[in-house]
C-alpha positions as CSV (number, residue, x, y, z in Angstrom):
1,M,-27.8,20.9,-42.6
2,G,-28.3,18.4,-45.4
3,L,-28.5,14.7,-44.5
4,M,-28.6,12.1,-47.2
5,D,-29.4,8.4,-47.0
6,Y,-27.0,7.7,-49.9
7,D,-23.4,6.6,-50.3
8,G,-22.9,7.1,-54.1
9,S,-21.8,9.9,-56.4
10,I,-23.9,12.7,-57.8
11,E,-23.6,11.2,-61.2
12,S,-25.1,7.9,-60.0
13,A,-27.9,9.4,-57.9
14,N,-31.5,9.5,-58.9
15,Q,-32.4,12.8,-60.6
16,V,-35.6,13.0,-58.6
17,V,-35.1,13.3,-54.8
18,E,-37.5,13.9,-51.9
19,I,-37.0,17.0,-49.8
20,S,-38.0,16.7,-46.2
21,L,-37.1,17.8,-42.7
22,F,-35.1,15.2,-40.8
23,D,-37.1,13.2,-38.3
24,P,-35.0,11.1,-35.9
25,T,-38.0,9.2,-34.5
26,W,-37.0,6.0,-36.3
27,L,-33.4,6.2,-35.0
28,I,-34.5,6.8,-31.5
29,E,-37.1,4.0,-31.5
30,N,-34.7,1.6,-33.2
31,K,-31.3,2.4,-31.7
32,K,-29.9,-1.1,-31.8
33,L,-30.8,-1.5,-35.4
34,A,-29.5,2.0,-36.3
35,M,-26.2,1.1,-34.6
36,A,-25.9,-2.3,-36.4
37,W,-23.9,-1.3,-39.5
38,P,-20.4,0.3,-39.8
39,L,-19.9,3.9,-40.8
40,L,-20.0,4.4,-44.6
41,K,-17.0,5.9,-46.4
42,H,-18.4,9.5,-46.4
43,E,-19.6,9.2,-42.8
44,K,-16.1,8.3,-41.6
45,T,-14.9,11.7,-42.8
46,K,-17.3,13.3,-40.3
47,W,-17.6,11.0,-37.3
48,K,-15.2,8.8,-35.4
49,S,-17.8,6.2,-34.5
50,R,-21.4,5.1,-35.2
51,E,-22.2,6.3,-31.6
52,E,-20.9,9.8,-32.3
53,Q,-22.9,9.9,-35.6
54,Y,-26.1,8.6,-33.8
55,N,-25.8,11.2,-31.1
56,S,-25.4,14.0,-33.7
57,M,-28.3,12.8,-35.8
58,T,-30.8,12.3,-33.0
59,S,-30.1,15.8,-31.6
60,C,-30.4,17.8,-34.8
61,R,-34.2,18.1,-35.2
62,N,-36.3,21.0,-34.0
63,K,-39.9,19.6,-33.7
64,E,-41.4,23.1,-33.5
65,F,-41.4,23.2,-37.2
66,S,-43.1,21.1,-39.8
67,F,-42.9,20.7,-43.6
68,Q,-44.7,18.6,-46.1
69,P,-42.1,16.5,-48.1
70,F,-42.1,16.8,-51.8
71,P,-40.1,15.4,-54.8
72,V,-37.7,17.6,-56.8
73,D,-36.2,16.8,-60.2
74,L,-32.6,18.0,-59.7
75,H,-32.1,18.3,-63.5
76,M,-35.0,20.8,-63.7
77,K,-34.1,23.0,-60.8
78,S,-30.8,24.6,-59.8
79,E,-32.4,26.2,-56.7
80,I,-34.8,24.6,-54.2
81,I,-37.0,26.9,-52.2
82,F,-39.6,25.7,-49.7
83,K,-41.6,27.0,-46.7
84,I,-41.4,25.6,-43.2
85,S,-44.3,26.1,-40.8
86,K,-44.2,26.6,-37.1
87,R,-46.4,24.1,-35.3
């Protein structure tokens, strides 16, 4: 699953992005703050409410695996390959 913290178009996105495994720790520790804003336009196409989105996001991380985040220049690569380690 790919999650992005971005509500723009591909054309307006930065060409360098960071690839990482999703870590819901911040969401879990800061639920009130995470629930404070309305669903963004693209989020409304997936979830009916912020609560539904929150529940989905906080349940979608398998902590048995780790991965060192790294930047990728999307204009330089058409395929991104990375290795995930089992803890």
